[in-house]
Phi, psi and omega in degrees: 000115181281170184298319182297317180296320179298320178298315181298315181298312182295320178295318177298318178299319179302312182296319184288314189263355179239299186287311183300313176300325179296319179294317178298319178299320179297317180296312180297318181299324180300317185272345183257354184300316181297315179296323179296316179301315181298314180297319181297317181289325177296319177297322178296316178300318181297313183295313181294320180295319179299318178295316181296328184292344180300324179294323177294316177305316184295320180295310179299318180298322178297315178301312183297317181297318181297317181292321178298320179295314181297325182293343181259357181289138181300321181296320179292318178299318180296319179295316179294331185281314187231010176075016180290172180263019185301325187271353188303309185293325183292309184290328178293317180299319180294317181295320181294331183265004181232103184297341179288336191271121174279325180192155170235127187238144166251118183240151180283176183291345178256008175096002179282134180284120181265324179212150182213137177291335183249013175082020178288154176213183181085214182259147177291121193289347178236036182287140178239111183292340179282347181137132183274137179289156175298313174230128184277170168284181178295131180237146171266125187250115176294320183300319187254001176054044180197172173269147179191181177235167171231151177242127187233159176210135179295147175251123177246154177300319173239097187293336182285314181264351183056041176252168180086002176092154177277127184267334183160213184219151162262127180236124175256116178271121190247136179284148173246028180289174185298333181264005182287157182298323180296315181294320178295325182294327184265351176270188177097194184298134182205184176294146176297129179079011181223161176203165182264136182235146170250129178240146177251173185284001175262001178089012176269158182220142176249126178073026180296324180268006177082006181255357181087004183271166178267131173243125186279164176304126184106337178268345184281163171303133186299316181298320179293318179300323181292339180274346185300319177302323177295325180295323181277350177264001189288336182210122179281337183256091182274006175264000180279187180285149176275093183222181186296337179289337180257034182234155169228156173233156180183189178234141178227091182065239182274003183250143163257140184219157169232129187234142178216172183273163168247110187308134177070008178237103186279343190265359184225153170225147170264144183223124170268122183238151177210159177292115184296340178298329179284350182265353187240019181295143182235129186260105176294322180300319180298318180295318181297313179298317181299315179296320179298316180296317181300314182294317180296315181296318179299316181295313181295318180297322179295315181296314181296318182296318180297322179296313182295318180299316181296320185287321189247010186296326181296310181294324180294325178301317178295319180296319179298318179298316180296318180295325176297320179294318179296318182294336182283339184272146176275138179072204181289152184240150175265359178288138181226159176287143175270109185272118181267324183222099184292339183277342179282161179298318179295322178296319178297321178296314180298319178297317179297320178297317179299316179296321178296318178296324177296317179296319178298317180298313180296321180297317179293324177295316178299316180301315182293320180293315180298318180298324182284329184270335188276147171286336177292147180257130187251151170215157179211130177250123180261114183291323184290316182269354182050055185227137180254129172253134176229131183295152184303323182294331176288320179294330179287332185266327186236154179276089183233148176233093184302335184293337180244005185267140165236181183299323189216038178263010179082006181242007176258217184293341177295340177287345181260005186253167168291164181300322181293313179295324180297319177296317178298317179300316181294321176296319180297317180295317179299319178295319178301314182289329180288314183273343177056046176222196182264164174207161179223138181205166179240138179221170172249129182239150176268126181274175178299330181283351181098352179285148176255122184237159175274136175230155172253131180242124174240131182219153177222144179261125178259128184243163174276185184293343178267000179088008179274139183297135173255312183213154166241121180248132184221160178233130176250126182239134177283111180242024188300312182296313180297319183293317180295323176296319178299316180294321178295316179296319179297319181292318179297322181290344184267347188241148172285131188297316187288312187268342186060025169260169175305141171281178186303310184297317181294319180298313181296319180295319181290320178296321178300317179296319180298318180294320182296328185250014187289337182065236180266000183283158176265160175230137179248139181237133172244131172251118186245132177231132179285125180287135173055040180293330178298323178297320179297316179297315183293322185278317188254348180099159185290333178295314176295324178301318178295322179295323177295319178300316179294325177297315178296317181298316180296323182292315183283335178298324180295340182278347181237340182301139176063018178233013176089354181262185178201162184227157179213161175245128181266007181111153179060233181249027182254130180231151179227136178240143174241129178246128177244346177289121187295329177293318177297318182297323178294337182242031188295324180293320177295321178295319179300315180295323178296320177298315180301314182295316182295319180291328182291338175306326169103157177261131180260120180285174182296336179265010175091003179286132178261123178251109177288124183259121179252141180225153173248137188233131172249141186235136171226161180232144171249129009263008186305315182264326179181162170244018176259129186302310183297320179295317181300314181292319179298317180294321178296322177297318178297318179296322177296319181293330174302317178295318179303320183282346187235043170110347179064178176049056180199182175233161179209133176272128185303139172232145183307326181293342176298320179280324185298323183288333183077354184285331188250021176279122180297120183297338179267359184066194179254000000 
């Protein structure tokens, strides 16, 4: 490539990649400025409205929470059930202390007012026999001579299980006056020329004119009214979070609006509105100035570039040739720039490049040497060249093909893992690339010999100055012996040596986890103690005693294995079982009796002696008796001691009076 051709090429590149895009940008900018302004202001309206709506969410949530609490009060339930005056003082006190509340009513299932904070009687004037809404639309109230809404909650005889039938409703009638919490929530600081509106599914609006007043269906702007059905169709799940995913924006005649949900309130939407005319202004002056700047910059850039190209084209030509030679070689290169004038700027650049290439060469040599000498196995993924490097010791140990491997295409170390470990590895790699930092993890890999070993993988993501990944460098370490030793020690520490059941600490820790994740399920606990075990030890010796302990452990283990339960030994002749299978829990007493019967069949010693084993069993249930681990085991121990005191060789389900009497408390505890 001669100098003249290089000048033409560089000048052409300048025109194509600098001036032409600038001109295109100017043209596009001219026609998109108005749309950009509108979009930017609409996004601002959306963001500010979403933030402002948090206060509205809080007010509605407060109303709903208060009504929910009142619906569960015994006095309110009693009033709804038999018409008593139990709830009068409660609802009156709440209404008197809440300026938003016009009245609080307890109404029957047919709409008759049973109790009222303001002395109302007769029928509830907006009762809906098909079901009362959680929050109503705007209603006109003859009783209170004003507009307002009501918040309702069903009253059940048993509010937790909703059994015993629905008795009626608690209804809080809420004011929409200028001093009400709702009006205050939507007023205040906002965007210039915009305000927040609340609309209900009946087409009424609060604060549509910005004064906090109610405008009924038919009084609103027609274009805005026509958009209300779209607002209520924007989200089917009104119990979700109030966020940008549950919002819509649009135009309604002269208005631009952003609309979102109010969580758990199906009858209302919040809407931020503004005059759309203020969103579409177009600045001719801005376009003229912009075009002038673009043209001046293009002209100056062309002149400066032509000067620089002319001055340095010869030296650049040599540099290009050298760079082409470097680029053709794989890995580090020994090709260097020929520096003619070290004092010139171009000479300094060439010298710096040469020094950088020397450092790269030395770095790669160090890397290669370390990889050959270290027991650790190294790998490196180059994002630019899409090339995987794997150290020779790793290739000797594992069946890998770096030429077709990437970090997560299933042909790197994830091909040597189980499906579960491979998924975990891919998640770890994705997290590494997303966060652009280091991570450490342990996996199991299959070696060339077919053995599966534990390895530790540590990797770090190296990025450029813009934060884009350049390389991922990792170290794989064989930790199989240490890991297996760790697992063996952990397993031994969890089990009782004699019985091979969980020891006390492991049982309590596992039971705690089961209680934490049980949800609505029950858990059953058995505390088992061998009757007269001291007699067995004294008569047959401690060796036979140990065999009896193992016999009991093997027998009770069969009652929980493969059914989701587990068993433990608390020491001596005390055993504890946990049942999580709901079918077993329903038949726990039958299982206890079955254990007693099976053990009584007896253990046969090596000399043919049959030792009938008798046990006493105490039973507790979670959450019926408690959801505290220590209490559950203590109560089961108390129930077992009840059996000890009353004839032995039986079972007993714990009752609170067992503890209250103090007679059946095991003096040795559990």
